[in-house]
Structures are given as C-alpha cells and as structure tokens.
C-alpha positions, -999 to 999 in steps of 0.1 A, spaced: -93 110 126 -117 98 100 -135 68 86 -116 55 55 -135 35 29 -121 16 -1 -147 7 -27 -138 -18 -54 -101 -8 -53 -79 -25 -79 -42 -19 -86 -20 -39 -109 18 -38 -115 38 -56 -141 75 -63 -145 96 -85 -166 114 -113 -148 143 -134 -160 145 -171 -169 162 -180 -136 133 -165 -116 108 -184 -138 126 -217 -131 125 -209 -94 88 -202 -95 80 -234 -115 101 -255 -91 80 -240 -62 48 -248 -83 36 -212 -83 17 -203 -114 28 -173 -135 5 -157 -160 14 -146 -196 36 -164 -221 74 -165 -222 91 -142 -247 127 -149 -254 134 -162 -219 114 -135 -202 78 -135 -188 55 -109 -174 44 -113 -138 14 -94 -124 9 -81 -89 -26 -69 -80 -52 -59 -55 -84 -68 -71 -119 -54 -62 -110 -47 -25 -137 -33 -3 -126 -22 31 -138 2 58 -115 14 85 -137 30 112 -128 63 128 -106 58 159 -99 21 154 -65 5 152 -61 -19 123 -33 -44 116 -25 -55 80 -8 -89 80 3 -112 52 32 -128 34 57 -108 12 41 -96 -20 5 -99 -10 -2 -62 -13 1 -48 22 24 -19 12 5 -13 -19 -27 -9 1 -11 16 24 4 36 -5 -31 37 -21 -47 50 11 -19 76 16 -22 88 -20 13 78 -30 0 57 -59 -34 59 -77 -57 30 -80 -65 16 -115 -101 13 -105 -123 21 -75 -127 49 -50 -110 59 -17 -132 79 6 -124 98 38 -155 106 58 -175 101 26 -153 125 6 -135 112 -25 -97 114 -22 -91 112 -59 -79 148 -63 -65 152 -28 -26 153 -27 -8 129 -3 2 159 20 -34 170 23 -46 136 33 -27 137 67 -20 99 66 13 84 75 27 50 77 57 32 93 73 1 79 85 -27 102 121 -24 91 127 11 107 128 27 72 121 61 86 145 66 116 168 37 124 178 53 158 142 55 170 122 27 186 91 14 169 70 35 192 91 66 184 88 60 147 50 57 150 49 89 171 73 107 148 44 124 130 36 142 162 73 151 169 78 168 135 44 181 123 39 218 118 21 234 147 -10 253 138 -32 275 161 -60 249 162 -35 221 173 
C-alpha cells in the first residue's frame, strides 16, 4: 500500500453532440459551452485543479452522479489516461513515467464489468486470485 497524492490534476474531454441532445440539455436547463456549428456543439467534461490525498491503508469511496468524473479520476490514478495538468504521486514519487502495470493499482466498477459470475467481494479480491506470485509475496 502507499499514500497517493493528486496535485492540481486537470483532465478535459471533448466530443461533438447532435442537435437532439442539445435540445434535451436546454429543456433540462443545463448549460453547454461553445457555440453551435451546423446543428452540432462541443461539450466539455473535466476534472479541474483537483487536490486529493489518499492515505496509506485507508479505504476511500468516490460517489457522485453520472458524468461527474469518478471513472476519470480512477483511470488517472491507475495510469490508464494521462492528466492534462498536475501531478500524481505515490509515496512522494511521481507516476508520470510509470506504466499502468507497474503502478499495481486496480479498480472494480459497480456493474460487474470484470467477472459477471463473481460477487462484488470476489471481483474486488480478484486481484489476489490472479496476480503473479513472486518470492517476496
């Protein structure tokens, strides 16, 4: 285990959405940035300037509505995607050039995306079932 620190982490995604989706958003009174272009508009998703410390040995729960950045946060920590800005540290060491496999971080999504025949507990423990055994373990 290790202390994980996120310092000023930012990540932004953009995608084009169609006119029907724009109408849906406006009827729900949700603001969308950028100007329409021939019935299409750019929508941005972001984690902006996030500072977070996950202490060694502590369990942390990430809750929030769909689209608020929970999965993006986990993917950033695991190294599956790179932040646009900021730094991810593990026990004070930058993870910028550490591959996802070398980080030894796993995640399980609530919809049994890994093993549908396993219980939630078995999915969480699956790392221990399938990891390579080394002499020190």
